[in-house]
C-alpha positions as YAML, in Angstrom:
chain: A
units: angstrom
residues:
- id: 1
  name: MET
  ca: [-12.84, 2.33, -11.50]
- id: 2
  name: ASP
  ca: [-9.51, 1.53, -13.15]
- id: 3
  name: ARG
  ca: [-7.92, -1.88, -12.66]
- id: 4
  name: SER
  ca: [-4.30, -2.95, -12.52]
- id: 5
  name: TRP
  ca: [-2.11, -5.93, -11.65]
- id: 6
  name: ILE
  ca: [0.51, -5.78, -8.91]
- id: 7
  name: ALA
  ca: [2.82, -8.23, -7.15]
- id: 8
  name: VAL
  ca: [2.41, -8.04, -3.38]
- id: 9
  name: ASP
  ca: [5.61, -10.00, -2.71]
- id: 10
  name: PHE
  ca: [8.55, -11.60, -4.49]
- id: 11
  name: GLY
  ca: [7.85, -15.12, -5.72]
- id: 12
  name: GLY
  ca: [5.73, -17.00, -8.24]
- id: 13
  name: LEU
  ca: [2.48, -16.11, -9.96]
- id: 14
  name: ASP
  ca: [0.63, -16.63, -6.67]
- id: 15
  name: VAL
  ca: [1.85, -13.19, -5.50]
- id: 16
  name: PHE
  ca: [0.07, -11.37, -8.36]
- id: 17
  name: ARG
  ca: [-3.17, -9.54, -7.54]
- id: 18
  name: GLU
  ca: [-5.66, -7.57, -9.58]
- id: 19
  name: VAL
  ca: [-6.72, -4.42, -7.75]
- id: 20
  name: GLU
  ca: [-9.05, -1.50, -8.32]
- id: 21
  name: ALA
  ca: [-7.50, 1.96, -8.13]
- id: 22
  name: ALA
  ca: [-7.97, 5.08, -10.18]
- id: 23
  name: ALA
  ca: [-4.99, 6.13, -12.28]
- id: 24
  name: SER
  ca: [-3.35, 9.14, -10.68]
- id: 25
  name: PRO
  ca: [-4.07, 12.48, -12.39]
- id: 26
  name: PRO
  ca: [-1.18, 13.61, -14.60]
- id: 27
  name: GLY
  ca: [1.11, 16.37, -13.40]
- id: 28
  name: ALA
  ca: [3.39, 18.46, -15.56]
- id: 29
  name: GLY
  ca: [5.33, 16.20, -17.92]
- id: 30
  name: GLN
  ca: [2.91, 13.29, -17.48]
- id: 31
  name: VAL
  ca: [0.21, 11.63, -19.56]
- id: 32
  name: THR
  ca: [-2.67, 9.38, -18.55]
- id: 33
  name: ILE
  ca: [-3.28, 6.65, -21.12]
- id: 34
  name: GLU
  ca: [-6.48, 4.66, -21.40]
- id: 35
  name: VAL
  ca: [-4.90, 1.30, -22.16]
- id: 36
  name: LYS
  ca: [-6.23, -0.61, -25.15]
- id: 37
  name: ALA
  ca: [-3.51, -3.28, -25.03]
- id: 38
  name: ALA
  ca: [-0.70, -4.12, -22.63]
- id: 39
  name: GLY
  ca: [2.36, -5.81, -24.07]
- id: 40
  name: MET
  ca: [3.66, -8.94, -22.36]
- id: 41
  name: ASN
  ca: [7.30, -9.91, -21.92]
- id: 42
  name: PRO
  ca: [9.20, -12.48, -19.82]
- id: 43
  name: ALA
  ca: [10.71, -9.58, -17.86]
- id: 44
  name: ASP
  ca: [7.22, -8.89, -16.48]
- id: 45
  name: TYR
  ca: [7.40, -11.90, -14.18]
- id: 46
  name: LYS
  ca: [11.14, -12.52, -13.98]
- id: 47
  name: HIS
  ca: [11.77, -9.40, -11.90]
- id: 48
  name: VAL
  ca: [9.12, -10.65, -9.46]
- id: 49
  name: THR
  ca: [10.67, -14.10, -9.08]
- id: 50
  name: ARG
  ca: [13.99, -12.61, -7.90]
- id: 51
  name: ALA
  ca: [14.19, -11.59, -4.26]
- id: 52
  name: GLY
  ca: [14.41, -7.83, -3.87]
- id: 53
  name: ASP
  ca: [13.93, -4.87, -1.58]
- id: 54
  name: PRO
  ca: [10.64, -5.23, 0.33]
- id: 55
  name: SER
  ca: [10.32, -1.44, 0.41]
- id: 56
  name: GLN
  ca: [9.67, -1.57, -3.36]
- id: 57
  name: LEU
  ca: [6.47, -3.57, -2.84]
- id: 58
  name: PRO
  ca: [3.92, -3.69, -4.29]
- id: 59
  name: LEU
  ca: [5.50, -4.05, -7.72]
- id: 60
  name: HIS
  ca: [3.56, -2.64, -10.65]
- id: 61
  name: ILE
  ca: [3.65, -5.01, -13.63]
- id: 62
  name: GLY
  ca: [4.14, -4.28, -17.33]
- id: 63
  name: TYR
  ca: [6.64, -2.19, -19.29]
- id: 64
  name: GLU
  ca: [4.77, -1.24, -22.46]
- id: 65
  name: VAL
  ca: [1.26, -0.33, -23.56]
- id: 66
  name: ALA
  ca: [-0.75, 1.13, -26.40]
- id: 67
  name: GLY
  ca: [-3.93, 3.13, -26.03]
- id: 68
  name: VAL
  ca: [-5.41, 6.59, -26.26]
- id: 69
  name: ILE
  ca: [-4.60, 9.72, -24.31]
- id: 70
  name: ARG
  ca: [-7.15, 10.26, -21.53]
- id: 71
  name: GLU
  ca: [-5.51, 13.36, -20.05]
- id: 72
  name: LEU
  ca: [-2.36, 15.45, -20.46]
- id: 73
  name: GLY
  ca: [-0.60, 17.22, -17.64]
- id: 74
  name: PRO
  ca: [-0.28, 21.02, -17.84]
- id: 75
  name: ASP
  ca: [2.06, 22.34, -20.55]
- id: 76
  name: THR
  ca: [2.90, 18.79, -21.61]
- id: 77
  name: GLU
  ca: [3.75, 17.28, -24.99]
- id: 78
  name: ILE
  ca: [4.44, 13.63, -25.73]
- id: 79
  name: ALA
  ca: [7.89, 12.53, -26.90]
- id: 80
  name: SER
  ca: [6.97, 12.57, -30.59]
- id: 81
  name: GLY
  ca: [5.51, 16.08, -30.27]
- id: 82
  name: GLY
  ca: [2.06, 17.48, -29.58]
- id: 83
  name: GLY
  ca: [-0.57, 15.16, -28.22]
- id: 84
  name: ALA
  ca: [-4.26, 15.62, -27.50]
- id: 85
  name: VAL
  ca: [-6.99, 13.76, -25.67]
- id: 86
  name: GLY
  ca: [-8.10, 10.83, -27.80]
- id: 87
  name: ASP
  ca: [-4.83, 10.48, -29.72]
- id: 88
  name: GLU
  ca: [-3.60, 6.93, -30.24]
- id: 89
  name: VAL
  ca: [-0.23, 6.35, -28.58]
- id: 90
  name: LEU
  ca: [2.21, 3.73, -27.36]
- id: 91
  name: ALA
  ca: [4.48, 3.95, -24.33]
- id: 92
  name: PHE
  ca: [7.74, 2.27, -23.27]
- id: 93
  name: ARG
  ca: [9.67, 2.00, -20.81]
- id: 94
  name: ILE
  ca: [6.98, 2.48, -18.19]
- id: 95
  name: SER
  ca: [5.85, 0.84, -14.98]
- id: 96
  name: GLY
  ca: [2.39, -0.62, -14.38]
- id: 97
  name: GLY
  ca: [1.28, -1.41, -17.91]
- id: 98
  name: TYR
  ca: [-1.02, -4.26, -16.87]
- id: 99
  name: ALA
  ca: [-3.83, -1.80, -16.25]
- id: 100
  name: SER
  ca: [-6.95, -0.26, -17.72]
- id: 101
  name: ALA
  ca: [-5.33, 3.16, -17.39]
- id: 102
  name: VAL
  ca: [-1.86, 4.33, -16.40]
- id: 103
  name: THR
  ca: [-0.17, 7.68, -15.79]
- id: 104
  name: VAL
  ca: [3.35, 7.78, -17.20]
- id: 105
  name: PRO
  ca: [6.11, 10.26, -18.10]
- id: 106
  name: ALA
  ca: [5.33, 12.03, -21.37]
- id: 107
  name: LYS
  ca: [8.92, 11.44, -22.51]
- id: 108
  name: ASP
  ca: [8.04, 7.75, -22.87]
- id: 109
  name: VAL
  ca: [4.88, 8.27, -24.95]
- id: 110
  name: PHE
  ca: [4.85, 8.31, -28.76]
- id: 111
  name: ALA
  ca: [2.22, 8.57, -31.48]
- id: 112
  name: LYS
  ca: [1.11, 5.08, -32.53]
- id: 113
  name: PRO
  ca: [1.85, 4.17, -36.15]
- id: 114
  name: ALA
  ca: [-1.35, 3.53, -38.08]
- id: 115
  name: THR
  ca: [0.29, 0.41, -39.52]
- id: 116
  name: LEU
  ca: [0.10, -1.31, -36.12]
- id: 117
  name: ASP
  ca: [-3.03, -2.25, -34.21]
- id: 118
  name: PHE
  ca: [-3.06, -1.83, -30.44]
- id: 119
  name: PRO
  ca: [-1.75, -5.32, -29.49]
- id: 120
  name: GLU
  ca: [1.06, -4.99, -32.04]
- id: 121
  name: ALA
  ca: [1.99, -1.47, -30.94]
- id: 122
  name: ALA
  ca: [1.97, -2.54, -27.29]
- id: 123
  name: ASN
  ca: [4.59, -5.19, -28.08]
- id: 124
  name: LEU
  ca: [6.86, -3.23, -30.42]
- id: 125
  name: LEU
  ca: [9.50, -1.62, -28.27]
- id: 126
  name: LEU
  ca: [10.81, -3.92, -25.55]
- id: 127
  name: ALA
  ca: [11.70, -6.65, -28.04]
- id: 128
  name: GLY
  ca: [12.57, -4.09, -30.73]
- id: 129
  name: THR
  ca: [14.98, -2.05, -28.65]
- id: 130
  name: THR
  ca: [16.63, -5.20, -27.32]
- id: 131
  name: ALA
  ca: [17.17, -6.43, -30.87]
- id: 132
  name: ALA
  ca: [18.51, -3.04, -31.95]
- id: 133
  name: GLU
  ca: [21.03, -3.01, -29.11]
- id: 134
  name: MET
  ca: [22.22, -6.53, -29.95]
- id: 135
  name: LEU
  ca: [22.94, -5.45, -33.53]
- id: 136
  name: ALA
  ca: [24.58, -2.22, -32.38]
- id: 137
  name: VAL
  ca: [26.96, -3.67, -29.79]
- id: 138
  name: THR
  ca: [28.15, -6.32, -32.26]
- id: 139
  name: ASN
  ca: [28.56, -3.65, -34.95]
- id: 140
  name: VAL
  ca: [26.66, -5.58, -37.63]
- id: 141
  name: LYS
  ca: [27.09, -4.04, -41.09]
- id: 142
  name: ALA
  ca: [25.79, -4.50, -44.61]
- id: 143
  name: GLY
  ca: [27.20, -7.54, -46.36]
- id: 144
  name: GLU
  ca: [28.02, -9.43, -43.16]
- id: 145
  name: THR
  ca: [26.64, -12.81, -42.12]
- id: 146
  name: ILE
  ca: [25.45, -13.32, -38.56]
- id: 147
  name: VAL
  ca: [23.89, -16.12, -36.56]
- id: 148
  name: VAL
  ca: [20.90, -15.44, -34.30]
- id: 149
  name: HIS
  ca: [20.10, -18.07, -31.70]
- id: 150
  name: GLY
  ca: [16.35, -18.22, -31.06]
- id: 151
  name: ALA
  ca: [15.47, -16.44, -34.29]
- id: 152
  name: SER
  ca: [11.77, -17.31, -34.17]
- id: 153
  name: GLY
  ca: [11.18, -15.72, -30.75]
- id: 154
  name: ALA
  ca: [10.05, -12.14, -30.20]
- id: 155
  name: VAL
  ca: [13.52, -10.60, -30.02]
- id: 156
  name: GLY
  ca: [14.80, -12.89, -32.76]
- id: 157
  name: VAL
  ca: [12.03, -11.87, -35.17]
- id: 158
  name: SER
  ca: [12.83, -8.21, -34.56]
- id: 159
  name: VAL
  ca: [16.55, -8.91, -35.12]
- id: 160
  name: LEU
  ca: [15.72, -10.60, -38.43]
- id: 161
  name: GLN
  ca: [13.81, -7.58, -39.66]
- id: 162
  name: GLN
  ca: [16.30, -5.00, -38.46]
- id: 163
  name: ALA
  ca: [19.25, -6.98, -39.83]
- id: 164
  name: ARG
  ca: [17.50, -7.12, -43.20]
- id: 165
  name: GLU
  ca: [17.24, -3.33, -43.12]
- id: 166
  name: LEU
  ca: [20.98, -3.16, -42.42]
- id: 167
  name: GLY
  ca: [21.72, -5.44, -45.37]
- id: 168
  name: ALA
  ca: [23.09, -8.32, -43.28]
- id: 169
  name: ARG
  ca: [22.53, -12.02, -43.99]
- id: 170
  name: VAL
  ca: [21.10, -13.97, -41.05]
- id: 171
  name: ILE
  ca: [21.36, -17.63, -40.14]
- id: 172
  name: GLY
  ca: [18.63, -18.22, -37.56]
- id: 173
  name: THR
  ca: [18.43, -21.16, -35.17]
- id: 174
  name: SER
  ca: [15.01, -22.47, -34.20]
- id: 175
  name: SER
  ca: [12.98, -25.65, -33.97]
- id: 176
  name: GLU
  ca: [12.03, -27.11, -37.35]
- id: 177
  name: ALA
  ca: [8.40, -26.32, -36.54]
- id: 178
  name: ARG
  ca: [9.30, -22.61, -36.62]
- id: 179
  name: PHE
  ca: [11.39, -22.57, -39.80]
- id: 180
  name: ASP
  ca: [8.58, -20.82, -41.67]
- id: 181
  name: VAL
  ca: [8.77, -17.88, -39.25]
- id: 182
  name: VAL
  ca: [12.52, -17.50, -39.75]
- id: 183
  name: ARG
  ca: [12.09, -17.60, -43.53]
- id: 184
  name: GLU
  ca: [9.16, -15.17, -43.46]
- id: 185
  name: PHE
  ca: [11.36, -12.49, -41.91]
- id: 186
  name: GLY
  ca: [14.36, -13.04, -44.15]
- id: 187
  name: GLY
  ca: [16.47, -15.54, -42.22]
- id: 188
  name: ILE
  ca: [17.97, -18.89, -43.23]
- id: 189
  name: PRO
  ca: [16.76, -21.43, -40.67]
- id: 190
  name: VAL
  ca: [18.87, -24.14, -39.07]
- id: 191
  name: ALA
  ca: [17.70, -26.51, -36.35]
- id: 192
  name: TYR
  ca: [19.27, -26.28, -32.92]
- id: 193
  name: GLY
  ca: [20.51, -29.45, -31.25]
- id: 194
  name: PRO
  ca: [23.51, -31.78, -31.75]
- id: 195
  name: GLY
  ca: [25.49, -30.84, -34.83]
- id: 196
  name: LEU
  ca: [24.42, -27.18, -34.78]
- id: 197
  name: GLU
  ca: [27.90, -25.80, -35.39]
- id: 198
  name: GLN
  ca: [28.36, -27.79, -38.60]
- id: 199
  name: ARG
  ca: [24.87, -26.93, -39.84]
- id: 200
  name: VAL
  ca: [25.64, -23.22, -39.42]
- id: 201
  name: ARG
  ca: [28.97, -23.65, -41.21]
- id: 202
  name: ASP
  ca: [27.20, -25.43, -44.06]
- id: 203
  name: ALA
  ca: [24.65, -22.62, -44.32]
- id: 204
  name: ALA
  ca: [27.35, -19.93, -44.20]
- id: 205
  name: PRO
  ca: [30.54, -21.20, -45.87]
- id: 206
  name: GLU
  ca: [31.74, -17.59, -46.01]
- id: 207
  name: GLY
  ca: [31.93, -17.59, -42.22]
- id: 208
  name: ILE
  ca: [30.04, -15.90, -39.39]
- id: 209
  name: ASP
  ca: [30.90, -12.31, -38.47]
- id: 210
  name: ALA
  ca: [28.83, -11.99, -35.29]
- id: 211
  name: ALA
  ca: [26.61, -14.10, -33.04]
- id: 212
  name: LEU
  ca: [23.52, -12.89, -31.20]
- id: 213
  name: ASP
  ca: [22.13, -15.15, -28.47]
- id: 214
  name: THR
  ca: [18.54, -14.69, -27.27]
- id: 215
  name: VAL
  ca: [18.11, -18.12, -25.64]
- id: 216
  name: GLY
  ca: [20.96, -18.47, -23.15]
- id: 217
  name: THR
  ca: [21.75, -22.16, -23.59]
- id: 218
  name: ASP
  ca: [25.29, -23.49, -23.32]
- id: 219
  name: GLU
  ca: [24.87, -24.83, -26.85]
- id: 220
  name: ALA
  ca: [24.16, -21.34, -28.21]
- id: 221
  name: VAL
  ca: [27.16, -19.80, -26.46]
- id: 222
  name: ASP
  ca: [29.53, -22.67, -27.23]
- id: 223
  name: VAL
  ca: [28.62, -22.64, -30.93]
- id: 224
  name: SER
  ca: [28.99, -18.86, -31.02]
- id: 225
  name: LEU
  ca: [32.48, -19.12, -29.53]
- id: 226
  name: ALA
  ca: [33.43, -21.75, -32.12]
- id: 227
  name: LEU
  ca: [32.13, -19.67, -35.02]
- id: 228
  name: VAL
  ca: [33.18, -16.12, -34.12]
- id: 229
  name: ALA
  ca: [36.82, -15.32, -33.33]
- id: 230
  name: ASP
  ca: [36.19, -11.83, -31.95]
- id: 231
  name: ARG
  ca: [34.39, -12.25, -28.63]
- id: 232
  name: ALA
  ca: [33.38, -8.60, -28.68]
- id: 233
  name: ARG
  ca: [31.07, -9.61, -31.53]
- id: 234
  name: ILE
  ca: [29.21, -12.23, -29.47]
- id: 235
  name: VAL
  ca: [26.33, -10.87, -27.42]
- id: 236
  name: THR
  ca: [23.82, -12.56, -25.11]
- id: 237
  name: ILE
  ca: [20.72, -11.35, -23.34]
- id: 238
  name: ALA
  ca: [20.13, -14.62, -21.49]
- id: 239
  name: ALA
  ca: [23.44, -16.29, -20.52]
- id: 240
  name: GLN
  ca: [24.79, -13.69, -18.13]
- id: 241
  name: ALA
  ca: [26.91, -16.24, -16.24]
- id: 242
  name: ARG
  ca: [28.88, -16.87, -19.43]
- id: 243
  name: VAL
  ca: [29.71, -13.17, -19.91]
- id: 244
  name: PRO
  ca: [32.65, -12.89, -17.46]
- id: 245
  name: ALA
  ca: [33.65, -16.51, -17.93]
- id: 246
  name: ASP
  ca: [34.02, -16.27, -21.72]
- id: 247
  name: GLY
  ca: [34.63, -12.58, -22.30]
- id: 248
  name: ILE
  ca: [31.52, -12.07, -24.42]
- id: 249
  name: VAL
  ca: [29.13, -9.11, -24.31]
- id: 250
  name: GLY
  ca: [26.09, -9.15, -22.04]
- id: 251
  name: ILE
  ca: [23.29, -6.60, -22.22]
- id: 252
  name: GLY
  ca: [20.07, -6.09, -20.28]
- id: 253
  name: GLY
  ca: [17.44, -3.45, -19.73]
- id: 254
  name: GLN
  ca: [18.49, -3.05, -16.09]
- id: 255
  name: LEU
  ca: [21.97, -1.89, -17.11]
- id: 256
  name: PRO
  ca: [22.38, 1.90, -17.45]
- id: 257
  name: ALA
  ca: [24.10, 1.73, -20.84]
- id: 258
  name: SER
  ca: [21.44, -0.60, -22.22]
- id: 259
  name: ALA
  ca: [18.61, 1.54, -20.87]
- id: 260
  name: ALA
  ca: [20.09, 4.69, -22.37]
- id: 261
  name: PHE
  ca: [20.56, 3.08, -25.79]
- id: 262
  name: ARG
  ca: [17.06, 1.62, -25.81]
- id: 263
  name: ASP
  ca: [15.54, 4.98, -24.95]
- id: 264
  name: ARG
  ca: [17.44, 6.67, -27.78]
- id: 265
  name: VAL
  ca: [16.48, 4.14, -30.44]
- id: 266
  name: ARG
  ca: [12.71, 4.18, -29.82]
- id: 267
  name: PRO
  ca: [11.87, 6.83, -32.47]
- id: 268
  name: GLU
  ca: [13.83, 4.95, -35.13]
- id: 269
  name: LEU
  ca: [11.94, 1.72, -34.50]
- id: 270
  name: ILE
  ca: [8.58, 3.47, -34.49]
- id: 271
  name: ALA
  ca: [9.50, 5.05, -37.84]
- id: 272
  name: LEU
  ca: [10.37, 1.62, -39.26]
- id: 273
  name: ALA
  ca: [7.03, 0.26, -38.06]
- id: 274
  name: ALA
  ca: [5.21, 3.21, -39.61]
- id: 275
  name: LYS
  ca: [6.76, 2.27, -42.98]
- id: 276
  name: GLY
  ca: [5.69, -1.35, -42.57]
- id: 277
  name: LYS
  ca: [9.30, -2.51, -42.22]
- id: 278
  name: LEU
  ca: [8.99, -3.73, -38.64]
- id: 279
  name: VAL
  ca: [6.01, -5.89, -37.76]
- id: 280
  name: VAL
  ca: [5.04, -7.66, -34.55]
- id: 281
  name: PRO
  ca: [3.48, -11.14, -34.84]
- id: 282
  name: ILE
  ca: [0.75, -11.60, -32.22]
- id: 283
  name: ALA
  ca: [-0.03, -15.14, -31.09]
- id: 284
  name: ARG
  ca: [-2.93, -14.46, -28.75]
- id: 285
  name: THR
  ca: [-4.73, -11.82, -26.71]
- id: 286
  name: PHE
  ca: [-6.34, -12.15, -23.28]
- id: 287
  name: PRO
  ca: [-8.75, -10.02, -21.24]
- id: 288
  name: LEU
  ca: [-6.93, -8.06, -18.54]
- id: 289
  name: ASP
  ca: [-8.69, -10.15, -15.90]
- id: 290
  name: ASP
  ca: [-7.00, -13.27, -17.33]
- id: 291
  name: ALA
  ca: [-3.44, -11.98, -16.88]
- id: 292
  name: LEU
  ca: [-2.43, -15.01, -14.79]
- id: 293
  name: GLU
  ca: [-3.52, -17.42, -17.53]
- id: 294
  name: ALA
  ca: [-1.56, -15.35, -20.04]
- id: 295
  name: LEU
  ca: [1.51, -15.31, -17.80]
- id: 296
  name: LYS
  ca: [1.38, -19.10, -17.46]
- id: 297
  name: LEU
  ca: [1.44, -19.40, -21.24]
- id: 298
  name: LEU
  ca: [4.25, -16.84, -21.49]
- id: 299
  name: SER
  ca: [6.38, -18.51, -18.81]
- id: 300
  name: GLY
  ca: [5.95, -21.88, -20.52]
- id: 301
  name: GLN
  ca: [8.00, -20.55, -23.45]
- id: 302
  name: HIS
  ca: [7.26, -20.79, -27.20]
- id: 303
  name: PRO
  ca: [3.83, -19.10, -27.23]
- id: 304
  name: GLY
  ca: [4.25, -18.72, -31.03]
- id: 305
  name: GLY
  ca: [4.33, -14.94, -31.04]
- id: 306
  name: LYS
  ca: [3.64, -12.02, -28.74]
- id: 307
  name: LEU
  ca: [0.82, -11.91, -26.18]
- id: 308
  name: ALA
  ca: [-1.25, -8.90, -25.18]
- id: 309
  name: LEU
  ca: [-3.73, -8.08, -22.43]
- id: 310
  name: LEU
  ca: [-6.86, -6.21, -23.47]
- id: 311
  name: PRO
  ca: [-8.56, -4.21, -20.68]
...
């Protein structure tokens, strides 16, 4: 019997339950994936903690997976073309990824690059598409210098790699303990905390063209405002209250424009990963049964890389 995690109510981790239920058979335009790894992201629990419509319950948890095709619906191809039982694939944006098997729209399923193992592939696209959108909305170009707040986190690491492909220079804020991660992916690390603005100016005497905030602190937004004159070139994914107040750009997967962009950019990111130009650092994996332990680590921040559940 297949297993999956659901939230039976809105609230904390105490509303999560592991249940047994067979994955539904795929209809036309659908694929059933035997999950080898489920990617983990803060959004997995954050949408549960916010009060919502009770008619949506139970909530199925997890937006991205990697695995093998168990079954294809009639006359169905995956998004990257073709597809056969046993093929290795990844899928994003889906619902119910914390599972041993899941039936999803074929348009969200792609061939898995051989350069990525299952935990890496399962964590490629949510962070990767978020990073791509941040660079796109701020119109980052070759030869420019940008600052990325939270550069050693999952989205930050993807920004570093994608910015390097664009030919941009990146100043990345992080704790000193994570400077090696920022350097590994091509960034120039500076420590957050008092004096951040001057440290960024010292690292980039040519000036900062755009600021990308993945952490949402007042410090990150205030320093961005001090460094970048054009507020259309300051973007945040975490300080939404500052968006209308300061006239900066806010994006999020729940917004129609963000969702449409992130869907469009998936093939490009998979192609970069296939060439070895976009990697996904994995900090730790957990058995599917230990999802709550994994979520506690994830919600505590700074896990040191991505987490994955292995059914």
